[in-house]
C-alpha positions as CSV (number, residue, x, y, z in Angstrom):
1,X,93.7,111.2,8.5
2,X,95.6,108.4,11.0
3,X,96.8,111.1,13.1
4,X,93.5,112.9,13.7
5,X,91.9,109.5,14.4
6,X,94.9,108.6,16.9
7,X,94.0,111.8,18.7
8,X,90.5,111.2,18.6
9,X,90.7,107.8,20.2
10,X,93.4,108.8,22.7
11,X,91.1,111.8,24.2
12,X,87.9,109.4,23.9
13,X,90.0,106.8,25.8
14,X,91.2,109.3,28.3
15,X,87.7,110.7,29.0
16,X,85.9,107.5,28.8
17,X,86.9,106.0,32.2
18,X,85.6,109.0,34.4
19,X,82.7,109.5,32.7
20,X,81.6,105.8,33.0
21,X,82.3,106.0,36.8
22,X,80.2,109.3,36.9
23,X,77.4,107.5,35.1
24,X,77.9,104.3,37.1
25,X,78.3,102.1,33.9
26,X,81.9,101.4,34.2
27,X,81.4,97.6,33.7
28,X,80.0,98.1,30.1
29,X,82.2,100.4,28.2
30,X,81.9,101.1,24.7
31,X,85.0,99.6,23.0
32,X,86.2,102.5,20.7
33,X,89.5,100.6,19.8
34,X,87.3,98.0,17.9
35,X,85.7,100.5,15.5
36,X,88.9,102.3,15.0
37,X,90.7,99.3,14.0
38,X,88.1,98.4,11.5
39,X,87.8,102.1,10.2
40,X,91.7,102.5,9.8
41,X,92.0,99.2,8.0
42,X,89.3,100.1,5.4
43,X,91.1,103.4,4.8
44,X,94.8,102.3,5.1
45,X,97.0,99.4,4.1
46,X,97.8,96.7,6.6
47,X,101.0,97.6,8.0
48,X,100.4,101.2,8.9
49,X,97.0,99.9,10.3
50,X,99.0,97.3,12.6
51,X,100.9,99.9,13.6
52,X,98.1,102.2,14.5
53,X,96.1,99.2,16.4
54,X,99.7,98.3,18.2
55,X,99.9,102.1,19.4
56,X,96.4,102.5,20.3
57,X,96.4,99.1,22.4
58,X,99.2,100.5,24.3
59,X,97.4,103.6,24.9
60,X,94.2,101.4,26.5
61,X,96.6,99.1,28.4
62,X,98.2,102.3,30.1
63,X,94.9,103.6,30.9
64,X,93.5,100.3,32.0
65,X,94.3,99.5,35.7
66,X,94.4,95.9,36.9
67,X,95.1,94.2,33.5
68,X,98.6,93.1,32.7
69,X,100.5,95.3,30.5
70,X,100.1,94.5,26.9
71,X,96.9,92.5,27.1
72,X,94.8,94.8,25.2
73,X,97.7,95.5,22.7
74,X,97.7,91.7,21.8
75,X,93.9,91.5,21.7
76,X,93.9,94.2,19.3
77,X,96.5,93.1,17.1
78,X,94.9,89.6,17.0
79,X,91.6,91.1,16.1
80,X,93.2,93.1,13.2
81,X,94.5,89.7,11.6
82,X,90.8,88.3,12.1
83,X,89.7,91.5,10.3
84,X,91.9,90.6,7.4
85,X,89.7,87.6,6.7
86,X,86.4,89.8,6.5
87,X,87.8,93.4,4.9
88,X,87.3,92.2,1.2
89,X,84.0,90.0,2.0
90,X,81.8,92.4,3.8
91,X,80.4,95.8,2.7
92,X,81.2,98.2,5.2
93,X,79.3,100.6,3.6
94,X,76.1,100.0,5.6
95,X,75.7,100.4,9.2
96,X,74.3,97.0,9.6
97,X,77.4,95.2,8.6
98,X,79.4,97.7,11.0
99,X,77.1,96.7,14.0
100,X,77.4,93.1,13.3
101,X,81.1,92.8,12.8
102,X,81.6,95.0,15.8
103,X,79.2,92.7,18.0
104,X,81.4,89.9,16.6
105,X,84.8,91.5,17.5
106,X,83.6,92.6,20.8
107,X,82.4,89.3,21.8
108,X,86.0,87.6,20.6
109,X,87.8,90.3,22.3
110,X,86.1,89.5,25.6
111,X,87.0,85.7,25.1
112,X,90.5,86.7,24.2
113,X,90.4,88.7,27.6
114,X,89.1,86.1,29.5
115,X,91.6,83.4,27.8
116,X,94.5,85.5,28.4
117,X,93.5,86.6,31.9
118,X,93.3,82.7,32.6
119,X,96.7,82.0,31.4
120,X,98.9,85.1,32.2
121,X,97.5,86.9,35.2
122,X,97.2,84.3,38.2
123,X,96.0,86.9,40.5
124,X,92.9,87.5,38.4
125,X,90.0,85.1,39.9
126,X,86.8,87.0,39.2
127,X,86.0,85.4,35.8
128,X,82.2,85.9,36.2
129,X,82.6,89.7,35.5
130,X,83.8,89.2,32.2
131,X,80.8,86.7,31.2
132,X,78.4,88.9,32.8
133,X,80.0,92.3,30.8
134,X,80.2,90.2,27.6
135,X,76.7,90.4,26.0
136,X,76.1,94.2,27.3
137,X,79.5,95.4,26.4
138,X,79.2,93.8,23.0
139,X,75.5,95.0,22.6
140,X,76.7,98.7,23.4
141,X,80.0,98.4,21.3
142,X,78.1,97.5,18.1
143,X,75.3,100.2,18.7
144,X,78.1,102.9,19.3
145,X,79.9,101.7,16.0
146,X,77.9,103.6,13.5
147,X,78.3,106.7,15.4
148,X,82.3,106.4,16.0
149,X,82.4,105.6,12.0
150,X,80.5,108.7,11.2
151,X,83.0,110.7,13.8
152,X,86.1,109.3,12.4
153,X,85.0,110.1,8.8
154,X,84.2,113.7,9.8
155,X,87.3,114.4,11.4
156,X,89.3,112.5,9.1
157,X,88.0,114.7,6.2
158,X,88.6,118.1,8.3
159,X,91.8,116.9,9.1
160,X,93.1,115.9,5.4
161,X,91.7,119.2,4.1
162,X,93.9,121.2,6.8
163,X,96.9,119.1,6.2
164,X,96.6,119.0,2.4
165,X,96.6,114.9,2.4
166,X,100.1,114.6,4.3
167,X,100.5,112.6,7.5
168,X,102.3,112.9,10.6
169,X,101.9,109.3,11.8
170,X,103.2,106.7,9.2
């Protein structure tokens, strides 16, 4: 299931940038990696989830222009550690809890992006863009999260049946 989820997220991340530029909504992308880290942690142990989120963060870093390499990787790994606080306290069977947790994680990710850009990127000076896009991006991410959860569940189930329960990626 992790292999199918990784391939799905990779393809969506590859298509996301040109598609959002075409729709002229490039400032407010739904963050599929946040939804994927919640989903993979529900269905996997911590260490495979950490490896998965690290690799997906590197993919997002390589596809995102204008940010220091490793920035998104660090943000998503920190969000996975934050997820450990909620994993056993929140019932992720309802869409409302998925929406709320995704909203909080997206907001925290934007704030971490601001903090890390302030510390590590001396050439970045337009911080207003981060705060202008914080709420719309968090809302869009949270509203798309149940759809991504359904997509991940469907693809994971089809891939598991086809592979007979074996995994390619640890």
